[in-house]
DSSP file (Angstrom, degrees, kcal/mol; ACC not computed):
  #  RESIDUE AA STRUCTURE BP1 BP2  ACC     N-H-->O    O-->H-N    N-H-->O    O-->H-N    TCO  KAPPA ALPHA  PHI   PSI    X-CA   Y-CA   Z-CA
    1    1 A M              0   0    0      0, 0.0     2,-0.6     0, 0.0     0, 0.0   0.000 360.0 360.0 360.0 136.6  380.2  122.9  270.8
    2    2 A I        +     0   0    0      0, 0.0     0, 0.0     0, 0.0     0, 0.0  -0.794 360.0 162.0 -84.6 124.5  379.8  122.6  267.1
    3    3 A G        -     0   0    0     -2,-0.6     3,-0.1     1,-0.1     0, 0.0  -0.707  39.5 -61.7-137.2-175.5  376.6  124.4  266.3
    4    4 A P        -     0   0    0      0, 0.0    -1,-0.1     0, 0.0     3,-0.1  -0.283  63.4 -92.1 -69.1 158.0  374.4  126.0  263.7
    5    5 A P    >   -     0   0    0      0, 0.0     3,-1.2     0, 0.0     2,-0.0  -0.234  49.0 -87.5 -69.0 159.4  375.8  129.0  261.8
    6    6 A A  T 3  S+     0   0    0      1,-0.2     0, 0.0    -3,-0.1     0, 0.0  -0.330 111.5  28.1 -63.6 146.9  375.1  132.6  262.9
    7    7 A G  T 3  S+     0   0    0      1,-0.2    -1,-0.2    -3,-0.1     2,-0.1   0.530  84.4 147.9  81.1   6.3  371.9  134.1  261.6
    8    8 A V    <   -     0   0    0     -3,-1.2     2,-0.3     1,-0.1    -1,-0.2  -0.407  51.8-112.2 -73.8 149.9  370.1  130.8  261.3
    9    9 A R        -     0   0    0     -2,-0.1    34,-3.0    80,-0.1     2,-0.5  -0.635  30.6-155.2 -81.1 141.1  366.3  130.7  261.9
   10   10 A V  E     -aB  43  88A   0     78,-1.1    78,-2.3    -2,-0.3     2,-0.5  -0.978   9.7-171.9-125.0 125.7  365.2  128.8  265.0
   11   11 A F  E     -aB  44  87A   0     32,-3.0    34,-2.9    -2,-0.5     2,-0.5  -0.973   7.6-156.8-119.6 127.3  361.8  127.2  265.4
   12   12 A L  E     -aB  45  86A   0     74,-3.1    74,-2.0    -2,-0.5     2,-0.9  -0.875  16.1-134.6-102.3 131.9  360.7  125.7  268.7
   13   13 A A  E     - B   0  85A   0     32,-2.6    34,-0.4    -2,-0.5    72,-0.2  -0.768  29.2-134.7 -82.6 109.2  358.0  123.1  268.8
   14   14 A A        +     0   0    0     70,-1.8     2,-0.2    -2,-0.9    66,-0.2  -0.281  69.6  22.3 -64.6 151.0  355.7  124.2  271.6
   15   15 A G  S    S-     0   0    0     64,-0.8    32,-0.4    33,-0.0     2,-0.3  -0.489 105.8 -45.1  87.4-162.9  354.6  121.6  274.0
   16   16 A T        -     0   0    0     -2,-0.2     2,-0.3    30,-0.1    32,-0.2  -0.729  45.7-154.1-110.5 158.2  356.4  118.3  274.6
   17   17 A T        -     0   0    0     30,-2.3     2,-0.7    -2,-0.3    32,-0.4  -0.949  30.9-104.7-128.8 146.6  357.9  115.8  272.2
   18   18 A D    >   -     0   0    0     -2,-0.3     3,-1.7     1,-0.2    30,-0.1  -0.630  30.6-154.7 -69.2 110.8  358.6  112.1  272.5
   19   19 A M  T 3  S+     0   0    0     -2,-0.7    -1,-0.2     1,-0.3    29,-0.1   0.425  83.6  78.8 -76.0   2.7  362.3  112.1  273.0
   20   20 A R  T 3  S+     0   0    0      2,-0.0    -1,-0.3     5,-0.0     5,-0.1   0.629  73.4 104.7 -78.6 -13.4  362.7  108.6  271.6
   21   21 A K    <   -     0   0    0     -3,-1.7     2,-0.1     1,-0.1    -4,-0.0  -0.383  52.5-172.4 -69.0 144.9  362.4  110.1  268.2
   22   22 A G     >  -     0   0    0     -2,-0.1     4,-2.5    44,-0.0     5,-0.3  -0.146  49.3 -47.2-113.5-149.7  365.5  110.4  266.1
   23   23 A F  H  > S+     0   0    0      1,-0.2     4,-2.3     2,-0.2     5,-0.2   0.937 134.4  40.8 -52.2 -56.5  366.4  112.1  262.8
   24   24 A D  H  > S+     0   0    0      1,-0.2     4,-2.2     2,-0.2    -1,-0.2   0.903 115.9  48.6 -66.0 -43.5  363.5  110.8  260.8
   25   25 A G  H  > S+     0   0    0      1,-0.2     4,-1.7     2,-0.2    -1,-0.2   0.900 114.8  44.6 -65.3 -41.6  360.8  111.2  263.5
   26   26 A L  H  X S+     0   0    0     -4,-2.5     4,-2.3     2,-0.2    -1,-0.2   0.870 111.9  52.5 -72.0 -35.8  361.9  114.8  264.3
   27   27 A A  H  X S+     0   0    0     -4,-2.3     4,-1.7    -5,-0.3    -2,-0.2   0.894 108.9  51.1 -64.2 -38.6  362.2  115.7  260.6
   28   28 A A  H  X S+     0   0    0     -4,-2.2     4,-3.1     1,-0.2     5,-0.3   0.884 109.6  50.3 -65.2 -37.9  358.6  114.4  260.1
   29   29 A M  H  X>S+     0   0    0     -4,-1.7     4,-2.1     2,-0.2     5,-1.7   0.903 107.3  53.6 -66.0 -40.5  357.4  116.6  263.0
   30   30 A A  H  <5S+     0   0    0     -4,-2.3     6,-2.5     3,-0.2    -1,-0.2   0.886 116.5  40.0 -59.7 -37.5  359.1  119.6  261.6
   31   31 A Q  H  <5S+     0   0    0     -4,-1.7     4,-0.2     4,-0.2    -2,-0.2   0.927 126.2  30.3 -79.0 -47.0  357.3  119.0  258.4
   32   32 A S  H  <5S+     0   0    0     -4,-3.1    -3,-0.2    -5,-0.1    -2,-0.2   0.886 130.6  29.3 -86.2 -39.7  353.8  117.9  259.6
   33   33 A V  T  <5S+     0   0    0     -4,-2.1    -3,-0.2    -5,-0.3    -4,-0.1   0.905 131.5  31.9 -88.5 -45.9  353.4  119.8  262.9
   34   34 A L  S   <S-     0   0    0     -5,-1.7    -3,-0.2     2,-0.1    -4,-0.1   0.620  95.5-135.4 -88.0 -13.3  355.5  123.0  262.4
   35   35 A H        +     0   0    0     -6,-0.4     2,-0.3     1,-0.2    -4,-0.2   0.880  61.2 127.1  59.1  41.6  354.8  123.1  258.6
   36   36 A K        -     0   0    0     -6,-2.5    -1,-0.2   -25,-0.0    -2,-0.1  -0.896  68.7-106.7-125.5 155.4  358.4  123.8  257.8
   37   37 A D    >   -     0   0    0     -2,-0.3     3,-1.7     1,-0.1     5,-0.4  -0.735  21.6-154.1 -81.6 115.7  360.9  122.2  255.5
   38   38 A P  T 3  S+     0   0    0      0, 0.0     3,-0.4     0, 0.0    21,-0.3   0.667  94.4  56.2 -66.0 -13.8  363.4  120.2  257.6
   39   39 A F  T 3  S+     0   0    0      1,-0.2    -2,-0.0    19,-0.1    19,-0.0   0.148  78.3  96.6-101.1  18.2  366.0  120.6  254.8
   40   40 A S  S <  S-     0   0    0     -3,-1.7    -1,-0.2     2,-0.1     3,-0.1   0.608  99.5-110.3 -82.7 -12.7  365.8  124.4  254.8
   41   41 A G  S    S+     0   0    0     -3,-0.4     2,-0.1     1,-0.4    -2,-0.1   0.349  76.4 131.3  95.8  -5.2  368.8  124.9  257.1
   42   42 A A        -     0   0    0     -5,-0.4    17,-0.5   -34,-0.1     2,-0.4  -0.389  60.0-116.0 -75.2 158.4  366.7  126.2  259.9
   43   43 A V  E     -a   10   0A   0    -34,-3.0   -32,-3.0    15,-0.1     2,-0.5  -0.827  23.8-159.7 -96.7 134.4  367.1  124.8  263.5
   44   44 A F  E     -aC  11  57A   0     13,-2.6    13,-2.4    -2,-0.4     2,-0.4  -0.970   6.9-160.1-116.4 125.0  364.2  122.9  265.0
   45   45 A A  E     -aC  12  56A   0    -34,-2.9   -32,-2.6    -2,-0.5     2,-0.4  -0.873   8.9-177.0-111.2 137.6  364.1  122.5  268.8
   46   46 A F  E     - C   0  55A   0      9,-2.5     9,-2.7    -2,-0.4     2,-0.4  -0.984   9.2-154.3-132.9 141.1  362.1  119.9  270.6
   47   47 A R  E     - C   0  54A   0    -34,-0.4   -30,-2.3   -32,-0.4     7,-0.2  -0.925  15.2-124.4-120.7 143.6  361.7  119.5  274.4
   48   48 A G        -     0   0    0      5,-2.4     3,-0.5    -2,-0.4   -30,-0.1  -0.201  32.8 -99.5 -76.6 172.2  360.9  116.3  276.4
   49   49 A K  S    S+     0   0    0    -32,-0.4    -1,-0.1     1,-0.2   -31,-0.1   0.872 121.1  49.6 -62.9 -41.8  358.1  115.9  278.9
   50   50 A R  S    S-     0   0    0      1,-0.1    -1,-0.2    25,-0.0   -34,-0.0   0.717 104.6-129.9 -73.2 -20.1  360.2  116.5  282.0
   51   51 A G  S    S+     0   0    0     -3,-0.5    25,-3.2     2,-0.2    -2,-0.1   0.449  85.0  96.5  88.6   0.4  361.7  119.6  280.5
   52   52 A D  S    S+     0   0    0     23,-0.2    19,-2.6    18,-0.1     2,-0.4   0.446  73.2  67.1-101.8   0.1  365.3  118.7  281.2
   53   53 A L  E     + D   0  70A   0     17,-0.2    -5,-2.4    23,-0.1     2,-0.4  -0.974  57.0 178.7-124.9 134.0  366.1  117.3  277.7
   54   54 A I  E     -CD  47  69A   0     15,-2.4    15,-2.4    -2,-0.4     2,-0.4  -0.984   9.7-161.3-132.1 143.9  366.2  119.2  274.4
   55   55 A K  E     -CD  46  68A   0     -9,-2.7    -9,-2.5    -2,-0.4     2,-0.4  -0.991   4.1-160.7-125.3 135.6  367.0  118.1  270.9
   56   56 A L  E     -CD  45  67A   0     11,-3.2    11,-2.6    -2,-0.4     2,-0.4  -0.941   7.0-170.4-113.9 136.3  368.0  120.3  268.0
   57   57 A L  E     +CD  44  66A   0    -13,-2.4   -13,-2.6    -2,-0.4     2,-0.3  -0.992  15.6 151.8-127.8 130.9  367.7  119.2  264.4
   58   58 A W  E     - D   0  65A   0      7,-1.9     7,-3.0    -2,-0.4     2,-0.5  -0.991  41.7-121.3-155.9 156.2  369.1  121.0  261.4
   59   59 A W  E     - D   0  64A   0    -17,-0.5     5,-0.2    -2,-0.3    -2,-0.0  -0.861  19.6-170.1 -95.5 122.2  370.4  120.4  257.9
   60   60 A D        -     0   0    0      3,-2.3     4,-0.1    -2,-0.5    -1,-0.1   0.316  54.9 -94.4 -98.9   9.4  374.0  121.7  257.5
   61   61 A G  S    S+     0   0    0      2,-0.2     3,-0.1   -22,-0.0    -2,-0.1   0.103 121.8  51.0 101.4 -21.8  374.1  121.3  253.7
   62   62 A Q  S    S-     0   0    0      1,-0.5     2,-0.3     0, 0.0    -3,-0.0   0.617 121.4 -31.2-116.3 -26.0  375.7  117.8  253.8
   63   63 A G  S    S-     0   0    0     -5,-0.0    -3,-2.3   -24,-0.0    -1,-0.5  -0.979  74.6 -64.3-178.2 173.9  373.4  116.0  256.2
   64   64 A M  E     -D   59   0A   0     -2,-0.3     2,-0.4    -5,-0.2    -5,-0.2  -0.561  41.3-154.4 -78.3 140.3  371.1  116.2  259.2
   65   65 A V  E     -D   58   0A   0     -7,-3.0    -7,-1.9    -2,-0.2     2,-0.5  -0.964   6.1-166.9-116.2 132.0  372.6  117.1  262.5
   66   66 A L  E     -D   57   0A   0     -2,-0.4     2,-0.4    -9,-0.2    -9,-0.2  -0.979   7.1-177.3-121.7 120.0  371.0  116.0  265.8
   67   67 A H  E     -D   56   0A   0    -11,-2.6   -11,-3.2    -2,-0.5     2,-0.4  -0.959   2.8-171.1-118.9 131.5  372.2  117.7  268.9
   68   68 A A  E     -D   55   0A   0     -2,-0.4     2,-0.4   -13,-0.2   -13,-0.2  -0.951   4.7-177.6-124.1 144.3  370.9  116.7  272.4
   69   69 A K  E     -D   54   0A   0    -15,-2.4   -15,-2.4    -2,-0.4     2,-0.5  -0.993   6.7-166.6-141.5 134.8  371.4  118.3  275.8
   70   70 A R  E     -D   53   0A   0     -2,-0.4     2,-0.3   -17,-0.2   -17,-0.2  -0.982  19.2-135.4-119.8 129.1  370.2  117.3  279.2
   71   71 A L        -     0   0    0    -19,-2.6     3,-0.1    -2,-0.5     5,-0.1  -0.640   0.3-151.0 -81.6 137.3  370.4  119.7  282.1
   72   72 A E  S    S+     0   0    0     -2,-0.3     2,-0.4     1,-0.2    -1,-0.1   0.868  86.6  17.5 -72.3 -37.5  371.7  118.3  285.4
   73   73 A R  S    S+     0   0    0     -3,-0.1    -1,-0.2   -21,-0.0     2,-0.1  -0.990 113.7  10.8-134.9 144.2  369.5  120.8  287.4
   74   74 A G  S    S-     0   0    0     -2,-0.4     2,-0.3    -3,-0.1    -3,-0.1  -0.239  75.9 -86.6  88.3-176.0  366.6  122.9  286.3
   75   75 A R        -     0   0    0     24,-0.1     2,-0.3    -2,-0.1   -23,-0.2  -0.938  34.3-102.5-133.8 153.0  364.4  122.9  283.3
   76   76 A F        -     0   0    0    -25,-3.2     2,-0.4    -2,-0.3   -23,-0.1  -0.591  40.9-115.2 -73.6 136.4  364.6  124.5  279.8
   77   77 A T        -     0   0    0     -2,-0.3    25,-0.1    23,-0.3    -1,-0.1  -0.625  42.6-177.4 -74.1 124.1  362.3  127.5  279.5
   78   78 A W        -     0   0    0     -2,-0.4     2,-0.1    23,-0.0   -64,-0.0  -0.980  17.4-131.9-131.8 136.9  359.6  126.6  276.9
   79   79 A P        -     0   0    0      0, 0.0   -64,-0.8     0, 0.0     2,-0.5  -0.378   5.2-143.3 -82.9 161.6  356.8  128.7  275.5
   80   80 A T        +     0   0    0    -66,-0.2     2,-0.3    -2,-0.1     3,-0.0  -0.997  29.4 174.0-119.0 124.9  353.2  127.8  275.0
   81   81 A T        -     0   0    0     -2,-0.5     3,-0.2     1,-0.1     5,-0.1  -0.918  41.2-129.9-130.8 155.8  351.7  129.2  271.8
   82   82 A A  S    S+     0   0    0     -2,-0.3    -1,-0.1     1,-0.2     0, 0.0   0.804 110.5  50.8 -71.5 -29.5  348.4  128.8  270.0
   83   83 A T  S    S-     0   0    0      2,-0.2    -1,-0.2    -3,-0.0     3,-0.1   0.662 106.8-124.1 -84.8 -16.2  350.1  128.1  266.8
   84   84 A G  S    S+     0   0    0     -3,-0.2   -70,-1.8     1,-0.2     2,-0.3   0.466  82.0  81.2  87.7   0.6  352.4  125.3  268.2
   85   85 A V  E     -B   13   0A   0    -72,-0.2     2,-0.4   -51,-0.0    -2,-0.2  -0.999  54.7-165.9-141.6 141.9  355.6  127.0  267.1
   86   86 A A  E     -B   12   0A   0    -74,-2.0   -74,-3.1    -2,-0.3     2,-0.5  -0.955  15.9-139.3-123.6 146.8  357.8  129.8  268.4
   87   87 A V  E     -B   11   0A   0     -2,-0.4     2,-0.3   -76,-0.2   -76,-0.2  -0.917  22.7-175.3-109.5 129.5  360.5  131.6  266.5
   88   88 A L  E     -B   10   0A   0    -78,-2.3   -78,-1.1    -2,-0.5    -2,-0.0  -0.811  23.4-121.4-118.7 159.8  363.8  132.5  268.3
   89   89 A T     >  -     0   0    0     -2,-0.3     4,-2.1   -80,-0.1     5,-0.2  -0.566  36.0-106.7 -87.2 162.5  366.9  134.4  267.4
   90   90 A P  H  > S+     0   0    0      0, 0.0     4,-2.0     0, 0.0     5,-0.1   0.859 122.8  54.8 -58.1 -34.1  370.3  132.6  267.5
   91   91 A A  H  > S+     0   0    0      2,-0.2     4,-2.0     1,-0.2     5,-0.2   0.911 107.4  48.7 -65.8 -41.5  371.1  134.6  270.7
   92   92 A Q  H  > S+     0   0    0      1,-0.2     4,-2.6     2,-0.2    -1,-0.2   0.871 108.8  54.1 -65.4 -36.1  367.9  133.4  272.3
   93   93 A L  H  X S+     0   0    0     -4,-2.1     4,-2.5     2,-0.2    -1,-0.2   0.905 106.8  51.7 -63.0 -41.1  368.8  129.8  271.3
   94   94 A S  H  X S+     0   0    0     -4,-2.0     4,-1.2     2,-0.2    -2,-0.2   0.916 111.3  46.8 -61.1 -43.5  372.2  130.3  273.0
   95   95 A M  H  <>S+     0   0    0     -4,-2.0     5,-2.6     1,-0.2     3,-0.4   0.917 110.7  52.8 -64.4 -42.5  370.5  131.5  276.2
   96   96 A L  H ><5S+     0   0    0     -4,-2.6     3,-1.5     1,-0.2    -2,-0.2   0.926 108.0  50.3 -57.1 -46.6  368.0  128.6  276.1
   97   97 A L  H 3<5S+     0   0    0     -4,-2.5    -1,-0.2     1,-0.3    -2,-0.2   0.743 108.2  53.7 -67.2 -22.7  370.8  126.0  275.8
   98   98 A E  T 3<5S-     0   0    0     -4,-1.2    -1,-0.3    -3,-0.4    -2,-0.2   0.446 119.6-109.4 -88.4  -1.0  372.6  127.6  278.8
   99   99 A G  T < 5S+     0   0    0     -3,-1.5     2,-0.3    -4,-0.4    -3,-0.2   0.630  71.9 141.8  83.6  13.5  369.4  127.2  280.9
  100  100 A V      < -     0   0    0     -5,-2.6     2,-1.3    -6,-0.2    -1,-0.3  -0.654  64.8-108.8 -88.2 143.8  368.8  131.0  281.0
  101  101 A D    >   -     0   0    0     -2,-0.3     3,-1.0     1,-0.2    -5,-0.1  -0.609  36.4-171.3 -71.2  98.1  365.2  132.3  280.7
  102  102 A W  T 3  S+     0   0    0     -2,-1.3    -1,-0.2     1,-0.2    -6,-0.1   0.628  73.3  70.7 -70.5 -15.5  365.5  133.7  277.2
  103  103 A R  T 3  S+     0   0    0      1,-0.2    -1,-0.2    -3,-0.1    -2,-0.1   0.823 118.1  12.4 -73.4 -30.2  362.1  135.4  277.3
  104  104 A A  S <  S-     0   0    0     -3,-1.0    -1,-0.2     2,-0.0    -3,-0.1  -0.449  78.7-177.8-145.8  66.3  363.3  138.1  279.8
  105  105 A P        -     0   0    0      0, 0.0     2,-0.4     0, 0.0    -3,-0.1  -0.382  14.4-148.4 -68.3 146.8  367.1  138.1  280.2
  106  106 A K        -     0   0    0     -2,-0.1     2,-0.2     2,-0.0    -2,-0.0  -0.930  11.7-121.9-118.6 140.7  368.4  140.6  282.7
  107  107 A R        -     0   0    0     -2,-0.4     3,-0.2     1,-0.1     0, 0.0  -0.522  13.2-138.6 -73.7 144.7  371.7  142.4  282.6
  108  108 A S  S    S+     0   0    0      1,-0.3     2,-0.3    -2,-0.2    -1,-0.1   0.801  89.2   3.6 -73.5 -27.7  374.0  141.9  285.6
  109  109 A A  S    S-     0   0    0     -3,-0.0    -1,-0.3     3,-0.0     3,-0.1  -0.976  81.9-109.7-154.3 143.9  374.8  145.6  285.5
  110  110 A E        -     0   0    0     -2,-0.3     2,-0.1    -3,-0.2     0, 0.0  -0.515  43.2-105.8 -72.5 140.9  373.6  148.5  283.5
  111  111 A P        -     0   0    0      0, 0.0     2,-0.5     0, 0.0    -1,-0.1  -0.402  31.0-140.2 -66.5 143.2  376.2  149.9  281.1
  112  112 A Q        -     0   0    0     -2,-0.1     2,-0.4    -3,-0.1    -3,-0.0  -0.917  13.0-159.2-110.0 130.2  377.7  153.2  282.1
  113  113 A F        -     0   0    0     -2,-0.5     2,-0.9     2,-0.0     0, 0.0  -0.873  11.7-149.4-109.5 138.3  378.4  155.8  279.6
  114  114 A A              0   0    0     -2,-0.4    -2,-0.0     1,-0.2    -1,-0.0  -0.729 360.0 360.0-104.4  81.7  380.9  158.7  280.0
  115  115 A W              0   0    0     -2,-0.9    -1,-0.2     0, 0.0    -2,-0.0   0.430 360.0 360.0 -94.6 360.0  379.2  161.4  277.9
């Protein structure tokens, strides 16, 4: 997958979004609802009502990129916040896109150290 660069800031729009929106509608939401500049290079994530569709919007320096993903099974883990926006790390975004609960990831095995 072609994705945003490492170290990018990620903002999630809490709640649900009308997934009929495209570049312009989502950029307007980033500006009016999240109070962020859609041309800042940050990634803005939006989730549909059913929870199985997510859209990412970001400016890559040449133009707007719109990435959509629909899960065949399950739902994307999405926060509810009083401010309407949540901030994620790029690692948390990767987990989110894989359908992993990014809020409390668990190791499959604890690392063993030979001290």
